[in-house]
C-alpha positions in Angstrom: -32.8 -70.9 -43.8 -36.5 -70.4 -44.6 -39.4 -71.7 -46.5 -38.9 -73.3 -50.0 -41.7 -72.6 -52.4 -40.8 -74.2 -55.7 -37.6 -72.5 -56.8 -38.1 -69.5 -54.4 -36.6 -69.4 -51.0 -38.3 -67.1 -48.5 -35.9 -66.5 -45.6 -37.3 -66.7 -42.0 -35.8 -63.3 -41.2 -37.4 -61.6 -44.3 -40.7 -63.3 -43.6 -40.9 -62.1 -40.0 -39.9 -58.6 -41.0 -42.9 -58.6 -43.4 -45.1 -60.0 -40.6 -43.8 -57.4 -38.2 -44.6 -54.6 -40.7 -48.1 -56.0 -41.2 -48.7 -56.3 -37.4 -47.4 -52.7 -37.0 -49.8 -51.4 -39.7 -52.7 -53.2 -38.2 -51.9 -51.9 -34.7 -51.3 -48.5 -36.1 -54.8 -48.5 -37.8 -56.4 -49.4 -34.5 -54.5 -46.7 -32.6 -55.3 -44.1 -35.2 -59.0 -44.9 -34.9 -58.9 -44.8 -31.1 -57.1 -41.5 -31.0 -59.2 -40.0 -33.9 -56.1 -39.4 -36.1 -55.8 -39.8 -39.9 -54.6 -43.2 -41.0 -53.3 -41.8 -44.3 -51.0 -39.4 -42.3 -49.8 -42.3 -40.2 -48.8 -44.3 -43.3 -46.9 -41.3 -44.7 -45.1 -40.9 -41.4 -44.4 -44.6 -41.2 -42.7 -44.4 -44.7 -40.4 -41.6 -43.6 -39.6 -43.2 -40.3 -39.1 -46.7 -41.9 -36.6 -45.4 -44.5 -34.7 -43.4 -41.9 -34.7 -46.4 -39.5 -33.2 -48.7 -42.2 -30.5 -46.2 -43.1 -29.6 -45.5 -39.5 -29.6 -49.1 -38.5 -27.3 -50.1 -41.3 -25.0 -47.1 -40.7 -24.5 -47.8 -37.0 -23.9 -51.5 -37.9 -21.1 -50.6 -40.3 -19.6 -48.2 -37.6 -19.5 -50.8 -34.8 -18.5 -53.7 -37.1 -15.9 -51.9 -39.2 -13.1 -54.1 -37.8 -14.7 -57.3 -39.1 -15.4 -55.9 -42.6 -13.1 -57.1 -45.3 -12.5 -53.9 -47.2 -10.4 -55.7 -49.8 -13.6 -57.5 -51.0 -15.8 -54.4 -50.9 -15.9 -54.3 -54.7 -17.0 -58.0 -54.9 -20.7 -57.7 -55.8 -21.6 -60.9 -53.8 -19.7 -59.7 -50.7 -21.1 -56.2 -50.9 -24.6 -57.5 -51.4 -24.3 -59.7 -48.3 -22.8 -56.8 -46.3 -25.6 -54.5 -47.2 -28.4 -57.1 -47.0 -27.7 -58.2 -43.4 -26.6 -56.6 -40.2 -28.6 -53.8 -38.6 -28.3 -52.1 -35.1 -31.6 -51.2 -33.6 -30.5 -48.0 -31.9 -29.2 -46.7 -35.2 -32.7 -47.3 -36.5 -34.2 -45.3 -33.6 -32.0 -42.3 -34.4 -32.6 -42.6 -38.1 -36.3 -43.0 -37.5 -36.4 -39.9 -35.4 -34.7 -38.0 -38.2 -37.2 -39.4 -40.7 -40.0 -38.2 -38.3 -38.6 -34.7 -38.2 -38.2 -34.5 -42.0 -41.8 -35.8 -42.4 -43.1 -33.0 -40.2 -41.1 -30.4 -42.1 -41.9 -31.6 -45.6 -45.5 -32.7 -45.2 -46.5 -30.3 -42.4 -48.0 -33.0 -40.2 -48.1 -32.7 -36.4 -45.8 -35.6 -36.1 -45.4 -35.3 -32.3 -49.1 -36.2 -31.8 -48.8 -39.2 -34.1 -45.6 -40.3 -32.4 -47.2 -40.4 -29.0 -50.2 -42.3 -30.3 -48.4 -44.8 -32.5 -45.3 -45.5 -30.4 -46.5 -49.1 -29.5 -46.1 -50.0 -33.2 -42.3 -50.0 -32.8 -42.0 -52.7 -30.1 -44.6 -54.9 -31.7 -42.8 -54.8 -35.1 -39.5 -55.2 -33.3 -40.8 -58.3 -31.6 -41.4 -60.0 -34.9 -37.9 -59.0 -36.1 -36.4 -60.7 -33.0 -38.3 -63.9 -33.7 -36.7 -63.8 -37.2 -33.3 -63.4 -35.5 -34.1 -66.4 -33.3 -34.9 -68.6 -36.4 -31.8 -67.7 -38.3 -29.4 -67.5 -35.4 -28.2 -63.9 -35.5 -27.9 -61.8 -32.3 -27.4 -65.1 -30.5 -27.1 -65.7 -26.7 -24.3 -67.0 -24.4 -23.6 -70.7 -24.0 -26.3 -72.1 -21.8 -27.8 -75.6 -21.2 -30.8 -74.7 -19.0 -34.5 -74.6 -19.9 -35.3 -73.1 -23.3 -31.7 -73.5 -24.6 -31.5 -73.5 -28.4 -29.0 -75.4 -30.5 -28.3 -74.3 -34.1 -27.3 -77.0 -36.6 -27.5 -74.6 -39.5 -26.7 -70.8 -39.2 -24.5 -68.3 -40.9 -24.0 -66.4 -37.6 -24.4 -68.5 -34.5 -22.0 -71.2 -33.3 -23.3 -74.7 -34.4 -24.2 -77.6 -32.1 -23.7 -75.4 -29.0 -26.6 -74.9 -26.5 -27.3 -71.1 -26.3 -29.5 -68.8 -24.2 -32.6 -67.8 -26.3 -32.0 -64.1 -25.9 -33.8 -63.2 -29.1 -37.0 -64.9 -28.0 -36.7 -63.3 -24.5 -36.3 -59.9 -26.1 -39.3 -60.6 -28.4 -41.5 -61.4 -25.4 -40.2 -58.3 -23.6 -41.1 -56.1 -26.6 -44.6 -57.5 -26.5 -44.9 -56.7 -22.8 -43.7 -53.1 -23.6 -46.4 -52.9 -26.3 -49.0 -53.8 -23.8 -47.8 -51.4 -21.2 -47.7 -48.5 -23.7 -51.3 -49.3 -24.9 -52.6 -49.4 -21.3 -50.7 -46.2 -20.4 -52.3 -44.4 -23.4 -55.8 -45.5 -22.3 -55.1 -44.3 -18.7 -53.8 -40.9 -19.9 -56.8 -40.4 -22.1 -59.2 -41.2 -19.3 -57.4 -38.8 -17.0 -57.3 -36.1 -19.6 -53.5 -36.0 -19.5 -51.0 -35.8 -22.3 -49.2 -39.1 -22.5 -45.4 -39.2 -22.4 -45.4 -42.5 -24.4 -42.2 -41.9 -26.4 -40.2 -41.2 -23.3 -41.7 -44.2 -21.5 -40.9 -46.5 -24.4 -37.3 -45.2 -24.7 -36.6 -45.8 -21.0 -38.3 -49.2 -20.9 -36.5 -50.5 -23.9 -33.2 -49.1 -22.8 -33.4 -50.9 -19.5 -34.5 -54.2 -21.1 -31.7 -54.0 -23.7 -29.1 -53.1 -21.2 -29.9 -56.3 -19.2 -30.2 -58.6 -22.2 -26.9 -57.4 -23.7 -25.1 -59.3 -20.9 -26.8 -62.5 -22.2 -25.6 -62.0 -25.8 -22.5 -63.7 -27.2 -21.9 -61.9 -30.5 -19.4 -59.4 -29.1 -17.7 -58.8 -32.5 -20.9 -57.6 -34.0 -21.9 -55.2 -31.2 -18.7 -53.2 -30.3 -17.5 -53.4 -26.7 -16.2 -50.3 -24.9 -15.0 -50.5 -21.3 -16.8 -53.7 -20.8 -20.2 -52.5 -22.1 -21.6 -52.8 -25.6 -22.4 -49.9 -27.9 -26.2 -50.5 -27.3 -25.6 -50.4 -23.5 -23.8 -47.0 -23.7 -26.5 -45.6 -25.9 -29.2 -46.9 -23.5 -27.4 -45.1 -20.6 -27.3 -41.9 -22.7 -31.0 -42.2 -23.6 -32.1 -42.7 -19.9 -29.9 -39.9 -18.7 -31.3 -37.6 -21.5 -34.9 -38.5 -20.8 -34.5 -37.9 -17.1 -32.6 -34.7 -17.6 -35.2 -33.3 -19.9 -38.0 -34.2 -17.6 -36.3 -32.6 -14.6 -35.8 -29.3 -16.5 -39.4 -29.5 -17.7 -40.7 -29.9 -14.1 -38.5 -26.9 -13.0 -40.0 -24.7 -15.8 -43.5 -25.7 -14.8 -42.8 -24.9 -11.1 -41.3 -21.5 -12.1 -44.3 -20.6 -14.2 -46.6 -21.5 -11.3 -44.7 -19.2 -8.9 -44.9 -16.4 -11.4 
């Protein structure tokens, strides 16, 4: 599924991944200018984070989908290519990206924390384009649903055909754009107040809550891994929220103790 240009087929998913990267770079350039940071350093960080994210997203997909993998065909070049070329889990990309961020700071000696706080809106805007690609090809599809906005796939390698489905991918794309806007406004507010923004923590919590809710509207259970009635992504989201809240509580306690001293 995609655009046919002569003998070349450009898939919708690949096209929107490229568009997402382009939108992320453009937004990143604007954010670097606003925050008086070096765009060249941002590009280097983005390369490390991007490579780590792709590796992490693929690794977590293989972990949660191992039961559906036909290991007897793993040496088949066509099957192996299809397995490696498709299927990514976003939260795996988050953890892989954080590892890439850490390695970038260690190797290139860049103050990556400063850049992460400033550039965090790049992630949800790029993710939004990726979800539009998902909607066009039918992966990460929603539950059967015949209300307003229902989508019916007549051609898809993932989604059930000729069945009205909830447009969960489009809803998540819209939610990611809202998160992008909130993060940008929060950054402006913090700069005007002379406060250090906690943009990364805010993003992690907002996305975790959004993803937790939307997971109930997805229908691709075999691709997500279900444990005690919740998907892998929902459990990870719970862990992220608990971790962010715990760290913030301890930070506030340390600040209070220093003031008493």
